[in-house]
C-alpha positions as CSV (number, residue, x, y, z in Angstrom):
1,X,47.3,17.3,34.2
2,X,44.6,18.9,32.0
3,X,43.4,22.5,32.3
4,X,40.4,24.5,31.1
5,X,40.7,26.9,28.2
6,X,40.6,29.9,30.4
7,X,43.4,28.5,32.5
8,X,45.5,28.0,29.4
9,X,45.0,31.7,28.5
10,X,45.7,32.8,32.0
11,X,42.1,34.2,32.4
12,X,41.0,32.0,35.2
13,X,39.5,34.1,38.1
14,X,41.5,34.1,41.3
15,X,44.3,32.4,39.4
16,X,43.1,29.0,40.4
17,X,43.8,26.0,38.2
18,X,40.9,23.5,38.1
19,X,41.8,20.2,36.5
20,X,39.3,18.3,34.4
21,X,37.9,15.1,35.8
22,X,40.3,12.2,35.1
23,X,37.7,9.8,33.7
24,X,35.4,10.2,30.8
25,X,32.4,9.0,32.7
26,X,32.9,11.8,35.2
27,X,32.9,14.4,32.5
28,X,29.8,13.3,30.7
29,X,26.4,13.3,32.5
30,X,25.3,9.8,33.4
31,X,21.9,10.4,31.7
32,X,23.6,10.5,28.3
33,X,25.2,7.1,28.9
34,X,21.9,5.7,30.1
35,X,20.2,6.9,26.9
36,X,22.8,5.0,24.9
37,X,22.4,1.9,27.0
38,X,18.7,1.9,26.3
39,X,19.4,1.4,22.6
40,X,21.7,-1.6,23.1
41,X,20.8,-5.2,22.2
42,X,21.3,-8.0,24.7
43,X,24.9,-8.9,23.9
44,X,25.9,-5.3,24.2
45,X,24.0,-5.0,27.5
46,X,26.0,-7.8,28.9
47,X,29.2,-6.0,28.1
48,X,27.9,-2.6,29.3
49,X,27.1,-4.2,32.7
50,X,30.8,-5.0,33.2
51,X,32.1,-1.6,32.2
52,X,31.7,0.2,35.5
53,X,29.5,0.5,38.6
54,X,27.7,3.5,37.1
55,X,26.6,1.6,34.1
56,X,25.7,-1.6,35.9
57,X,22.2,-0.7,37.2
58,X,20.8,0.6,33.9
59,X,22.3,-2.3,31.8
60,X,21.0,-5.0,34.2
61,X,17.6,-3.3,34.4
62,X,17.3,-3.4,30.6
63,X,18.5,-7.1,30.5
64,X,15.8,-8.2,33.0
65,X,12.9,-5.9,32.2
66,X,11.9,-8.2,29.3
67,X,12.7,-11.9,29.4
68,X,12.1,-14.3,26.6
69,X,12.5,-18.1,27.0
70,X,12.4,-19.6,23.6
71,X,13.7,-23.1,24.4
72,X,14.4,-25.5,27.3
73,X,18.1,-24.5,27.3
74,X,17.3,-20.9,28.0
75,X,14.8,-21.9,30.6
76,X,17.2,-24.2,32.5
77,X,20.0,-21.6,32.3
78,X,18.0,-18.9,33.9
79,X,16.5,-21.2,36.5
80,X,19.9,-22.4,37.6
81,X,21.2,-18.8,37.8
82,X,18.3,-17.7,39.8
83,X,18.7,-20.7,42.2
84,X,22.5,-20.0,42.7
85,X,22.6,-16.2,42.9
86,X,20.4,-14.0,45.1
87,X,21.3,-11.0,43.0
88,X,19.7,-12.7,39.9
89,X,16.6,-13.3,41.9
90,X,16.5,-9.6,42.9
91,X,16.7,-8.5,39.2
92,X,14.0,-11.0,38.2
93,X,11.7,-9.2,40.7
94,X,12.0,-6.2,38.4
95,X,11.0,-8.1,35.2
96,X,7.9,-6.5,33.6
97,X,7.4,-8.7,30.6
98,X,7.9,-12.5,30.2
99,X,7.6,-14.4,27.0
100,X,7.7,-18.2,27.1
101,X,7.7,-20.1,23.7
102,X,7.8,-23.9,23.7
103,X,7.3,-25.2,20.2
104,X,8.3,-28.8,20.9
105,X,4.7,-29.8,20.5
106,X,4.2,-29.3,16.8
107,X,0.8,-31.1,16.6
108,X,-1.5,-32.1,19.5
109,X,-2.3,-35.3,17.7
110,X,1.3,-36.3,16.9
111,X,2.8,-35.8,20.3
112,X,6.0,-34.4,21.6
113,X,9.4,-34.1,19.9
114,X,11.9,-35.2,22.5
115,X,15.0,-33.3,21.3
116,X,15.0,-30.9,24.2
117,X,11.8,-31.8,26.1
118,X,8.9,-29.5,27.1
119,X,9.3,-26.8,29.6
120,X,6.3,-24.5,29.3
121,X,4.5,-26.2,32.1
122,X,7.3,-25.4,34.5
123,X,7.6,-21.7,33.8
124,X,5.0,-20.5,36.4
125,X,6.1,-23.0,38.9
126,X,9.7,-21.8,38.8
127,X,9.3,-18.1,38.2
128,X,5.9,-17.3,39.5
129,X,7.1,-16.0,42.9
130,X,10.4,-14.6,41.7
131,X,8.9,-12.3,39.1
132,X,6.8,-10.4,41.6
133,X,6.5,-7.3,39.5
134,X,5.5,-9.0,36.2
135,X,3.0,-7.0,34.2
136,X,2.9,-8.7,30.8
137,X,2.8,-12.4,29.9
138,X,3.0,-14.1,26.5
139,X,2.6,-17.9,26.5
140,X,3.0,-19.8,23.3
141,X,3.3,-23.5,22.3
142,X,2.1,-26.6,24.0
143,X,1.6,-27.9,27.5
144,X,1.3,-31.7,28.0
145,X,-2.3,-32.5,28.8
146,X,-1.3,-34.3,32.0
147,X,0.4,-31.1,33.2
148,X,-2.5,-28.7,32.3
149,X,-4.2,-28.6,35.7
150,X,-0.9,-27.8,37.6
151,X,0.1,-25.3,34.9
152,X,-3.2,-23.5,35.1
153,X,-3.1,-23.4,38.9
154,X,0.5,-22.2,39.0
155,X,-0.3,-19.3,36.7
156,X,-2.1,-17.6,39.5
157,X,1.3,-17.0,41.2
158,X,1.8,-14.1,38.6
159,X,-0.5,-11.9,40.7
160,X,0.3,-8.6,39.1
161,X,-0.3,-9.5,35.4
162,X,-2.2,-6.8,33.5
163,X,-1.5,-8.0,29.9
164,X,-2.0,-11.6,28.7
165,X,-1.2,-13.0,25.3
166,X,-2.4,-16.6,25.1
167,X,-1.3,-19.0,22.3
168,X,-1.3,-22.5,23.8
169,X,-2.3,-25.2,21.3
170,X,-3.1,-28.0,23.8
171,X,-5.9,-26.6,25.9
172,X,-8.6,-29.4,25.7
173,X,-11.7,-27.4,26.7
174,X,-13.1,-23.9,26.8
175,X,-13.1,-24.2,30.5
176,X,-9.3,-24.3,30.6
177,X,-9.2,-21.1,28.7
178,X,-11.6,-19.4,31.1
179,X,-9.7,-20.8,34.0
180,X,-6.4,-19.2,32.8
181,X,-8.0,-15.8,32.1
182,X,-9.7,-15.8,35.5
183,X,-6.3,-16.4,37.2
184,X,-5.4,-12.7,36.7
185,X,-7.8,-10.4,38.5
186,X,-5.9,-7.3,37.5
187,X,-6.0,-8.2,33.8
188,X,-6.7,-5.2,31.4
189,X,-5.2,-6.4,28.1
190,X,-6.1,-9.8,26.5
191,X,-5.0,-11.3,23.2
192,X,-6.4,-14.7,22.3
193,X,-4.9,-16.4,19.3
194,X,-6.8,-19.0,17.3
195,X,-4.2,-21.6,18.3
196,X,-5.8,-22.0,21.8
197,X,-8.8,-23.7,20.2
198,X,-6.8,-26.4,18.3
199,X,-6.8,-29.0,21.0
200,X,-10.5,-28.8,21.8
201,X,-12.3,-32.0,20.5
202,X,-14.6,-31.5,17.5
203,X,-17.5,-33.0,19.5
204,X,-17.4,-30.1,22.0
205,X,-21.0,-28.9,22.6
206,X,-21.8,-25.4,23.9
207,X,-25.4,-26.3,24.5
208,X,-24.6,-28.1,27.8
209,X,-23.4,-26.2,30.9
210,X,-19.6,-25.8,31.1
211,X,-17.8,-28.1,33.5
212,X,-16.1,-25.1,35.0
213,X,-17.1,-21.5,34.4
214,X,-15.2,-19.3,36.8
215,X,-16.2,-15.9,38.0
216,X,-13.8,-12.9,38.2
217,X,-13.8,-9.2,38.4
218,X,-11.5,-8.3,35.5
219,X,-12.2,-5.1,33.5
220,X,-10.5,-5.3,30.1
221,X,-9.2,-2.1,28.4
222,X,-7.9,-3.8,25.3
223,X,-9.1,-7.0,23.7
224,X,-7.9,-8.8,20.6
225,X,-9.6,-12.1,19.7
226,X,-9.2,-14.4,16.7
227,X,-12.5,-15.7,15.5
228,X,-11.0,-17.6,12.5
229,X,-12.3,-21.1,13.5
230,X,-14.2,-23.7,11.7
231,X,-16.4,-24.0,14.8
232,X,-16.9,-20.3,15.7
233,X,-18.8,-21.4,18.8
234,X,-15.4,-22.0,20.6
235,X,-14.2,-18.3,20.6
236,X,-17.9,-17.4,20.8
237,X,-18.2,-19.1,24.2
238,X,-15.2,-17.1,25.5
239,X,-16.9,-13.9,24.2
240,X,-20.2,-14.8,25.9
241,X,-18.4,-15.5,29.2
242,X,-16.6,-12.1,29.1
243,X,-19.8,-10.2,28.3
244,X,-21.8,-12.0,31.0
245,X,-19.1,-11.2,33.6
246,X,-19.1,-7.5,32.6
247,X,-15.4,-7.7,31.6
248,X,-16.0,-5.6,28.5
249,X,-17.9,-2.7,30.1
250,X,-14.7,-0.6,30.2
251,X,-13.2,-1.7,26.9
252,X,-11.2,1.0,25.2
253,X,-9.7,-0.9,22.2
254,X,-11.2,-3.9,20.3
255,X,-9.5,-5.8,17.5
256,X,-11.4,-8.8,15.9
257,X,-9.7,-11.1,13.4
258,X,-11.4,-13.7,11.2
259,X,-10.9,-15.3,7.8
260,X,-13.1,-17.1,5.3
261,X,-14.0,-20.2,7.3
262,X,-16.6,-19.0,9.8
263,X,-20.0,-17.6,8.8
264,X,-19.7,-13.8,8.9
265,X,-23.1,-13.3,10.3
266,X,-22.3,-15.6,13.2
267,X,-19.0,-13.8,13.9
268,X,-20.7,-10.4,13.8
269,X,-23.2,-11.6,16.3
270,X,-20.5,-12.2,18.8
271,X,-18.6,-9.0,17.8
272,X,-21.8,-6.9,18.2
273,X,-22.4,-8.3,21.7
274,X,-18.9,-7.0,22.7
275,X,-19.6,-3.6,21.1
276,X,-23.0,-3.4,22.9
277,X,-21.3,-4.2,26.2
278,X,-18.4,-1.7,25.6
279,X,-20.8,1.0,24.7
280,X,-19.4,4.6,25.1
281,X,-16.1,3.4,26.6
282,X,-14.8,2.1,23.3
283,X,-12.5,4.6,21.4
284,X,-10.9,2.3,18.8
285,X,-12.3,-0.5,16.7
286,X,-10.4,-2.6,14.2
287,X,-11.7,-5.4,11.9
288,X,-8.7,-7.5,10.7
289,X,-10.5,-9.8,8.3
290,X,-9.4,-11.7,5.3
291,X,-10.8,-9.8,2.3
292,X,-13.2,-12.2,0.5
293,X,-16.4,-11.5,-1.5
294,X,-19.6,-11.5,0.6
295,X,-23.1,-11.1,-0.9
296,X,-25.1,-10.8,2.3
297,X,-26.1,-7.3,3.4
298,X,-24.5,-7.7,6.9
299,X,-20.9,-6.9,6.1
300,X,-19.5,-5.1,9.2
301,X,-20.1,-4.7,12.9
302,X,-22.8,-2.3,14.3
303,X,-21.2,0.7,15.9
304,X,-24.4,2.5,17.0
305,X,-23.7,1.9,20.7
306,X,-20.1,3.2,20.7
307,X,-20.6,7.0,21.0
308,X,-16.9,7.8,21.9
309,X,-15.1,6.1,19.0
310,X,-12.1,8.0,17.8
311,X,-10.7,5.5,15.3
312,X,-12.1,2.9,13.0
313,X,-10.2,0.4,10.8
314,X,-11.9,-2.0,8.4
315,X,-11.5,-3.6,4.9
316,X,-13.4,-3.7,1.6
317,X,-13.2,-5.9,-1.4
318,X,-14.3,-5.9,-5.0
319,X,-13.6,-8.2,-7.9
320,X,-14.0,-6.5,-11.3
321,X,-16.0,-8.6,-13.7
322,X,-18.5,-8.2,-16.5
323,X,-21.1,-6.9,-14.1
324,X,-19.0,-3.9,-13.1
325,X,-21.9,-1.6,-12.0
326,X,-23.4,-4.3,-9.9
327,X,-20.1,-5.1,-8.2
328,X,-19.4,-1.4,-7.5
329,X,-23.0,-0.9,-6.2
330,X,-22.3,-3.8,-3.7
331,X,-19.1,-2.1,-2.6
332,X,-21.0,1.2,-2.2
333,X,-23.6,-0.5,0.0
334,X,-20.8,-2.2,2.0
335,X,-19.1,1.1,2.7
336,X,-22.4,2.8,3.5
337,X,-23.5,0.1,5.9
338,X,-20.6,0.6,8.4
339,X,-20.5,4.4,8.1
340,X,-24.2,4.7,8.7
341,X,-23.9,3.0,12.1
342,X,-21.4,5.6,13.4
343,X,-22.8,7.6,16.3
344,X,-19.6,9.1,17.7
345,X,-19.0,12.8,17.4
346,X,-15.4,12.3,18.5
347,X,-14.3,10.3,15.4
348,X,-10.9,11.6,14.1
349,X,-9.4,8.7,12.2
350,X,-10.7,6.2,9.6
351,X,-8.5,3.6,7.9
352,X,-9.7,1.5,5.0
353,X,-8.0,-1.3,3.2
354,X,-9.5,-1.9,-0.2
355,X,-8.6,-4.9,-2.3
356,X,-9.5,-4.6,-6.0
357,X,-8.9,-7.4,-8.5
358,X,-9.2,-6.4,-12.2
359,X,-7.7,-7.4,-15.5
360,X,-5.3,-5.1,-17.4
361,X,-4.2,-5.8,-20.9
362,X,-2.6,-3.4,-23.4
363,X,-5.5,-3.8,-25.9
364,X,-8.3,-3.6,-23.3
365,X,-7.6,-1.6,-20.3
366,X,-11.3,-1.3,-19.4
367,X,-10.7,2.3,-18.2
368,X,-13.8,3.4,-20.2
369,X,-15.7,0.8,-18.1
370,X,-14.6,2.4,-14.9
371,X,-15.8,5.8,-16.1
372,X,-19.1,4.3,-17.2
373,X,-19.5,2.7,-13.8
374,X,-18.9,6.0,-12.0
375,X,-21.6,7.7,-14.2
376,X,-24.1,5.0,-13.3
377,X,-23.5,4.8,-9.6
378,X,-25.9,6.6,-7.2
379,X,-23.5,8.2,-4.7
380,X,-26.1,10.4,-3.0
381,X,-26.8,8.0,-0.2
382,X,-23.2,7.5,0.7
383,X,-22.4,11.2,0.4
384,X,-25.3,12.1,2.7
385,X,-24.0,9.7,5.3
386,X,-20.5,11.2,5.0
387,X,-21.8,14.7,5.5
388,X,-23.4,13.7,8.9
389,X,-22.3,15.7,11.9
390,X,-20.6,12.5,13.4
391,X,-17.8,13.1,10.9
392,X,-17.2,16.8,11.4
393,X,-14.1,16.1,13.6
394,X,-12.4,13.8,11.1
395,X,-8.7,14.7,10.7
396,X,-7.5,11.9,8.4
397,X,-9.0,9.2,6.3
398,X,-6.4,6.7,5.1
399,X,-7.4,4.4,2.2
400,X,-4.9,1.8,0.9
401,X,-5.9,0.3,-2.4
402,X,-4.3,-3.0,-3.2
403,X,-4.8,-3.6,-6.9
404,X,-4.4,-7.3,-7.8
405,X,-4.4,-7.8,-11.6
406,X,-3.8,-11.2,-13.1
407,X,-1.7,-10.3,-16.2
408,X,-3.0,-12.2,-19.2
409,X,-0.7,-10.4,-21.6
410,X,2.4,-8.2,-21.3
411,X,1.4,-4.9,-19.8
412,X,3.5,-1.7,-20.1
413,X,4.2,0.5,-17.0
414,X,2.4,3.4,-18.8
415,X,-0.8,1.4,-19.0
416,X,-0.6,0.3,-15.4
417,X,-0.1,3.9,-14.3
418,X,-3.2,4.9,-16.3
419,X,-5.2,2.3,-14.5
420,X,-3.8,3.5,-11.2
421,X,-4.9,7.1,-11.9
422,X,-8.3,5.9,-12.9
423,X,-8.7,4.0,-9.6
424,X,-7.6,7.1,-7.7
425,X,-10.1,9.2,-9.6
426,X,-12.8,6.6,-8.8
427,X,-12.2,6.7,-5.1
428,X,-11.9,10.5,-5.0
429,X,-15.5,10.6,-6.4
430,X,-16.7,8.0,-3.9
431,X,-15.1,10.0,-1.0
432,X,-15.8,13.4,-2.4
433,X,-17.3,15.1,0.7
434,X,-14.1,14.2,2.7
435,X,-11.8,14.9,-0.2
436,X,-13.2,18.4,-0.4
437,X,-12.1,18.8,3.2
438,X,-8.6,17.6,2.4
439,X,-8.6,14.9,5.0
440,X,-8.3,11.9,2.6
441,X,-5.0,10.2,1.8
442,X,-5.3,7.7,-1.1
443,X,-2.5,5.3,-2.0
444,X,-2.3,2.4,-4.4
445,X,-0.1,-0.7,-4.0
446,X,0.3,-3.6,-6.4
């Protein structure tokens, strides 16, 4: 029998001997074990659930709180367990996030690979009612065209979905996309990948009325949409629908992604319509765009309607050439264009990704060129914008400079470091009003 330290010394009051608890789990607070269980991976959780009755609830909760089905084997295994054991069905009712990934359909024109067979179409049919507490749904892969109507209809069984991430590559019309979104009236978070537009025929025409344009009462809080499509009208049609329904009037967080293919002015037209609809409700805006050279004056979205913005993320690009002053002047106009539209007095964070391509050689570093450019640039307009009252509450400005230099000759590390310091000096001059306030963090990455 074990005794306390006082008992060993004979100091125990009343002369009573109180033995320690015989089991370790009884001596240590259960909360400590639960904290440990929360850091376990799935194999460890399976073992933890079998240790003792005290560990079982937390381990099973963590096992079923997030469920990923990545192939037909996993889907069939879980479906059979749920059919055979009521206790499994009770735990599935506590699932909060479901991810279903079926990549058997590698190309909507090539057809199915029949190694394991498709299963994505059956997920809402089997688990729609069991997962009564589901909050987040990620759907990725392909659904056979013949099963699309039943699949879209069955999705409505997930009645409590608040977050939807859609990446189905076989949707054959914009109407199908709208139908799926409208199936979740409580939706607040929406992420639309570019894959969902792959299966729509090239002859699709947005000038005619849609075959099916549902109504719904969703009010989004977070929206991420990929506009990187050859035919930007496809994601644009979804944007127009969301704006018409008033789904963006309570938007808090907007992320827009695009690459080189769509016309930037067309993309910005759709983006600006979301920003107008969101108005003062928007607090964070992020442009996740491939950094390519643009010569048009319309470079970024118009933030004039978003008077409660607290965070902005965007990118800039410059290719160093023989017309250095002209290139840097374009960059200056680009930076000024987005900052000049800011009308929020609550802005605290700005993040900029700057891609700079230049040539370094040991015999011609062109550092004198950078200094000459700085002397010839007119920074007054940009600095006047940066001194506006809208930026008084700025706490941090992050600028990551990615310096890409095609090396034509061997370059020493010392010369590269000299170029890095010159770049930093250049941007300290550009951002001088904010640098003077010690809110700027500059970093260079090669």
